[in-house]
NUVEX-117029 format. One record per residue (C-alpha): residue number from 1; residue in three letters; chain; y, z, x. Coordinates in steps of 0.5 Angstrom, whole numbers, plus 500, padded with zeros to 3 digits. Layout:
N
n: NUM | res: Ala | chain: A | y: Y | z: Z | x: X
...
This chain:
181
n: 1 | res: Met | chain: A | y: 814 | z: 558 | x: 253
n: 2 | res: Lys | chain: A | y: 817 | z: 551 | x: 254
n: 3 | res: Lys | chain: A | y: 812 | z: 545 | x: 254
n: 4 | res: Ser | chain: A | y: 811 | z: 540 | x: 259
n: 5 | res: Lys | chain: A | y: 813 | z: 533 | x: 257
n: 6 | res: Gly | chain: A | y: 808 | z: 529 | x: 261
n: 7 | res: Ile | chain: A | y: 801 | z: 526 | x: 260
n: 8 | res: Thr | chain: A | y: 796 | z: 531 | x: 259
n: 9 | res: Met | chain: A | y: 789 | z: 529 | x: 262
n: 10 | res: Val | chain: A | y: 786 | z: 528 | x: 256
n: 11 | res: Ser | chain: A | y: 790 | z: 523 | x: 253
n: 12 | res: Leu | chain: A | y: 790 | z: 519 | x: 260
n: 13 | res: Val | chain: A | y: 782 | z: 519 | x: 259
n: 14 | res: Ile | chain: A | y: 783 | z: 517 | x: 252
n: 15 | res: Thr | chain: A | y: 787 | z: 511 | x: 254
n: 16 | res: Ile | chain: A | y: 783 | z: 509 | x: 259
n: 17 | res: Ile | chain: A | y: 777 | z: 509 | x: 255
n: 18 | res: Ile | chain: A | y: 780 | z: 505 | x: 249
n: 19 | res: Leu | chain: A | y: 783 | z: 500 | x: 255
n: 20 | res: Val | chain: A | y: 775 | z: 499 | x: 257
n: 21 | res: Ile | chain: A | y: 773 | z: 498 | x: 250
n: 22 | res: Leu | chain: A | y: 778 | z: 493 | x: 249
n: 23 | res: Ala | chain: A | y: 777 | z: 489 | x: 256
n: 24 | res: Ser | chain: A | y: 769 | z: 489 | x: 254
n: 25 | res: Ile | chain: A | y: 770 | z: 486 | x: 247
n: 26 | res: Ser | chain: A | y: 775 | z: 481 | x: 250
n: 27 | res: Ile | chain: A | y: 769 | z: 479 | x: 256
n: 28 | res: Val | chain: A | y: 764 | z: 479 | x: 250
n: 29 | res: Val | chain: A | y: 768 | z: 474 | x: 246
n: 30 | res: Gly | chain: A | y: 771 | z: 470 | x: 252
n: 31 | res: Asn | chain: A | y: 763 | z: 469 | x: 254
n: 32 | res: Asn | chain: A | y: 761 | z: 467 | x: 247
n: 33 | res: Val | chain: A | y: 767 | z: 462 | x: 246
n: 34 | res: Ile | chain: A | y: 766 | z: 459 | x: 253
n: 35 | res: Lys | chain: A | y: 758 | z: 458 | x: 252
n: 36 | res: Lys | chain: A | y: 760 | z: 455 | x: 245
n: 37 | res: Ser | chain: A | y: 765 | z: 450 | x: 248
n: 38 | res: Glu | chain: A | y: 759 | z: 448 | x: 253
n: 39 | res: Leu | chain: A | y: 754 | z: 447 | x: 248
n: 40 | res: Glu | chain: A | y: 759 | z: 443 | x: 244
n: 41 | res: Asn | chain: A | y: 761 | z: 439 | x: 250
n: 42 | res: Leu | chain: A | y: 754 | z: 437 | x: 252
n: 43 | res: Lys | chain: A | y: 752 | z: 436 | x: 245
n: 44 | res: Thr | chain: A | y: 758 | z: 431 | x: 244
n: 45 | res: Asn | chain: A | y: 756 | z: 427 | x: 251
n: 46 | res: Met | chain: A | y: 749 | z: 427 | x: 248
n: 47 | res: Leu | chain: A | y: 752 | z: 424 | x: 242
n: 48 | res: Leu | chain: A | y: 756 | z: 419 | x: 245
n: 49 | res: Ile | chain: A | y: 750 | z: 417 | x: 250
n: 50 | res: Lys | chain: A | y: 746 | z: 416 | x: 243
n: 51 | res: Val | chain: A | y: 751 | z: 412 | x: 240
n: 52 | res: Lys | chain: A | y: 751 | z: 407 | x: 246
n: 53 | res: Gly | chain: A | y: 744 | z: 407 | x: 247
n: 54 | res: Glu | chain: A | y: 743 | z: 405 | x: 239
n: 55 | res: Glu | chain: A | y: 747 | z: 399 | x: 241
n: 56 | res: Tyr | chain: A | y: 743 | z: 397 | x: 246
n: 57 | res: Ile | chain: A | y: 736 | z: 398 | x: 243
n: 58 | res: Glu | chain: A | y: 738 | z: 394 | x: 237
n: 59 | res: Lys | chain: A | y: 739 | z: 388 | x: 242
n: 60 | res: Ala | chain: A | y: 733 | z: 390 | x: 245
n: 61 | res: Asn | chain: A | y: 729 | z: 390 | x: 239
n: 62 | res: Phe | chain: A | y: 732 | z: 383 | x: 237
n: 63 | res: Asn | chain: A | y: 730 | z: 380 | x: 244
n: 64 | res: Leu | chain: A | y: 723 | z: 383 | x: 242
n: 65 | res: Gly | chain: A | y: 722 | z: 380 | x: 236
n: 66 | res: Thr | chain: A | y: 718 | z: 382 | x: 230
n: 67 | res: Thr | chain: A | y: 712 | z: 378 | x: 232
n: 68 | res: Ile | chain: A | y: 711 | z: 381 | x: 238
n: 69 | res: Asp | chain: A | y: 704 | z: 383 | x: 237
n: 70 | res: Thr | chain: A | y: 701 | z: 376 | x: 235
n: 71 | res: Val | chain: A | y: 704 | z: 372 | x: 241
n: 72 | res: Ala | chain: A | y: 700 | z: 371 | x: 247
n: 73 | res: Glu | chain: A | y: 700 | z: 376 | x: 253
n: 74 | res: Glu | chain: A | y: 705 | z: 372 | x: 257
n: 75 | res: Glu | chain: A | y: 710 | z: 371 | x: 252
n: 76 | res: Lys | chain: A | y: 709 | z: 378 | x: 250
n: 77 | res: Asn | chain: A | y: 711 | z: 380 | x: 257
n: 78 | res: Asn | chain: A | y: 717 | z: 375 | x: 257
n: 79 | res: Arg | chain: A | y: 720 | z: 378 | x: 251
n: 80 | res: Ile | chain: A | y: 719 | z: 385 | x: 254
n: 81 | res: Gln | chain: A | y: 722 | z: 384 | x: 260
n: 82 | res: Lys | chain: A | y: 728 | z: 380 | x: 256
n: 83 | res: Ala | chain: A | y: 728 | z: 386 | x: 251
n: 84 | res: Lys | chain: A | y: 729 | z: 391 | x: 257
n: 85 | res: Glu | chain: A | y: 734 | z: 387 | x: 260
n: 86 | res: Glu | chain: A | y: 739 | z: 390 | x: 255
n: 87 | res: Leu | chain: A | y: 737 | z: 397 | x: 256
n: 88 | res: Lys | chain: A | y: 742 | z: 401 | x: 261
n: 89 | res: Gly | chain: A | y: 740 | z: 406 | x: 266
n: 90 | res: Glu | chain: A | y: 734 | z: 406 | x: 272
n: 91 | res: Glu | chain: A | y: 728 | z: 406 | x: 269
n: 92 | res: Ile | chain: A | y: 723 | z: 412 | x: 270
n: 93 | res: Leu | chain: A | y: 716 | z: 410 | x: 272
n: 94 | res: Glu | chain: A | y: 713 | z: 417 | x: 273
n: 95 | res: Glu | chain: A | y: 714 | z: 424 | x: 271
n: 96 | res: Ser | chain: A | y: 717 | z: 426 | x: 278
n: 97 | res: Val | chain: A | y: 724 | z: 425 | x: 276
n: 98 | res: Phe | chain: A | y: 723 | z: 431 | x: 271
n: 99 | res: Asn | chain: A | y: 721 | z: 436 | x: 277
n: 100 | res: Gly | chain: A | y: 717 | z: 440 | x: 272
n: 101 | res: Asn | chain: A | y: 724 | z: 444 | x: 270
n: 102 | res: Ile | chain: A | y: 724 | z: 440 | x: 263
n: 103 | res: Asn | chain: A | y: 720 | z: 440 | x: 258
n: 104 | res: Ile | chain: A | y: 720 | z: 433 | x: 255
n: 105 | res: Thr | chain: A | y: 714 | z: 431 | x: 252
n: 106 | res: Val | chain: A | y: 713 | z: 424 | x: 256
n: 107 | res: Asp | chain: A | y: 709 | z: 419 | x: 252
n: 108 | res: Asn | chain: A | y: 706 | z: 414 | x: 257
n: 109 | res: Ile | chain: A | y: 711 | z: 414 | x: 263
n: 110 | res: Thr | chain: A | y: 707 | z: 408 | x: 266
n: 111 | res: Thr | chain: A | y: 708 | z: 400 | x: 266
n: 112 | res: Asp | chain: A | y: 704 | z: 400 | x: 260
n: 113 | res: Asn | chain: A | y: 708 | z: 396 | x: 255
n: 114 | res: Ala | chain: A | y: 703 | z: 398 | x: 249
n: 115 | res: Asn | chain: A | y: 708 | z: 403 | x: 245
n: 116 | res: Tyr | chain: A | y: 715 | z: 400 | x: 247
n: 117 | res: Ile | chain: A | y: 717 | z: 406 | x: 249
n: 118 | res: Tyr | chain: A | y: 721 | z: 407 | x: 256
n: 119 | res: Tyr | chain: A | y: 725 | z: 412 | x: 259
n: 120 | res: Tyr | chain: A | y: 731 | z: 411 | x: 263
n: 121 | res: Lys | chain: A | y: 735 | z: 416 | x: 268
n: 122 | res: Leu | chain: A | y: 743 | z: 415 | x: 267
n: 123 | res: Thr | chain: A | y: 747 | z: 416 | x: 273
n: 124 | res: Thr | chain: A | y: 755 | z: 417 | x: 273
n: 125 | res: Gln | chain: A | y: 756 | z: 410 | x: 274
n: 126 | res: Asn | chain: A | y: 752 | z: 408 | x: 269
n: 127 | res: Leu | chain: A | y: 756 | z: 413 | x: 264
n: 128 | res: Ile | chain: A | y: 762 | z: 410 | x: 267
n: 129 | res: Asp | chain: A | y: 759 | z: 403 | x: 265
n: 130 | res: Ile | chain: A | y: 758 | z: 404 | x: 258
n: 131 | res: Gly | chain: A | y: 765 | z: 407 | x: 257
n: 132 | res: Leu | chain: A | y: 764 | z: 415 | x: 259
n: 133 | res: Ser | chain: A | y: 768 | z: 416 | x: 265
n: 134 | res: Asn | chain: A | y: 769 | z: 424 | x: 264
n: 135 | res: Val | chain: A | y: 761 | z: 425 | x: 264
n: 136 | res: Glu | chain: A | y: 757 | z: 426 | x: 270
n: 137 | res: Ser | chain: A | y: 750 | z: 425 | x: 271
n: 138 | res: Asp | chain: A | y: 747 | z: 428 | x: 277
n: 139 | res: Glu | chain: A | y: 743 | z: 434 | x: 280
n: 140 | res: Lys | chain: A | y: 748 | z: 439 | x: 279
n: 141 | res: Asn | chain: A | y: 750 | z: 437 | x: 272
n: 142 | res: Gly | chain: A | y: 744 | z: 435 | x: 270
n: 143 | res: Trp | chain: A | y: 741 | z: 428 | x: 269
n: 144 | res: Tyr | chain: A | y: 742 | z: 425 | x: 262
n: 145 | res: Ile | chain: A | y: 735 | z: 421 | x: 260
n: 146 | res: Ile | chain: A | y: 735 | z: 416 | x: 255
n: 147 | res: Lys | chain: A | y: 728 | z: 415 | x: 251
n: 148 | res: Tyr | chain: A | y: 728 | z: 408 | x: 248
n: 149 | res: Asp | chain: A | y: 723 | z: 406 | x: 243
n: 150 | res: Ile | chain: A | y: 724 | z: 399 | x: 242
n: 151 | res: Lys | chain: A | y: 719 | z: 397 | x: 237
n: 152 | res: Asn | chain: A | y: 722 | z: 403 | x: 232
n: 153 | res: Val | chain: A | y: 729 | z: 402 | x: 234
n: 154 | res: Gln | chain: A | y: 730 | z: 410 | x: 236
n: 155 | res: Val | chain: A | y: 733 | z: 413 | x: 241
n: 156 | res: Glu | chain: A | y: 733 | z: 420 | x: 244
n: 157 | res: Val | chain: A | y: 737 | z: 423 | x: 249
n: 158 | res: Tyr | chain: A | y: 735 | z: 429 | x: 254
n: 159 | res: Asn | chain: A | y: 739 | z: 433 | x: 259
n: 160 | res: Thr | chain: A | y: 735 | z: 436 | x: 265
n: 161 | res: Lys | chain: A | y: 740 | z: 442 | x: 266
n: 162 | res: Gly | chain: A | y: 739 | z: 443 | x: 258
n: 163 | res: Phe | chain: A | y: 742 | z: 449 | x: 254
n: 164 | res: Glu | chain: A | y: 740 | z: 456 | x: 255
n: 165 | res: Lys | chain: A | y: 740 | z: 460 | x: 249
n: 166 | res: Glu | chain: A | y: 736 | z: 467 | x: 248
n: 167 | res: Glu | chain: A | y: 732 | z: 465 | x: 254
n: 168 | res: Thr | chain: A | y: 730 | z: 459 | x: 251
n: 169 | res: Lys | chain: A | y: 732 | z: 452 | x: 254
n: 170 | res: Tyr | chain: A | y: 733 | z: 446 | x: 250
n: 171 | res: Tyr | chain: A | y: 734 | z: 439 | x: 253
n: 172 | res: Ser | chain: A | y: 734 | z: 434 | x: 247
n: 173 | res: Leu | chain: A | y: 739 | z: 432 | x: 243
n: 174 | res: Ser | chain: A | y: 735 | z: 434 | x: 237
n: 175 | res: Glu | chain: A | y: 734 | z: 441 | x: 239
n: 176 | res: Ile | chain: A | y: 741 | z: 442 | x: 241
n: 177 | res: Gln | chain: A | y: 744 | z: 439 | x: 235
n: 178 | res: Asp | chain: A | y: 741 | z: 445 | x: 231
n: 179 | res: Leu | chain: A | y: 743 | z: 450 | x: 235
n: 180 | res: Asn | chain: A | y: 749 | z: 455 | x: 233
n: 181 | res: Ile | chain: A | y: 752 | z: 460 | x: 237
């Protein structure tokens, strides 16, 4: 009896199964690489914004002065206004910009200057003005929000889109810097 030299059904099924397994492994690895690059891109953008924000907050703190708590109210308001002129972005005066989809703890979003903490929303044009021409800040890509703590010379950066890992959303640079994929 002469054997057939064609492909048997069993070898064809085994070949297909091996190809499916290889394809699924490639998809999983590819998705992880894409997710990691998205995380690194967001982290890099936020770090660049933070560095620029630190530059502005230093100037604002200089304008505020070390004796801010001991001066008359009118002088205090003048110094605060001069300090706020150094900050970039559009000042956020109410929580409505967050639309309830972001878990930022917003301390004192009011016009009360007692804590010298201010939140600013950065538009794409603001980012271009500070030298980040390839970064977008809008509804689609998420707004970049910067928290300026003038008196303590601290900056925190948020993104309203955030980054999702294992069904948890991370919005602040501090949280995102600690993430590993």
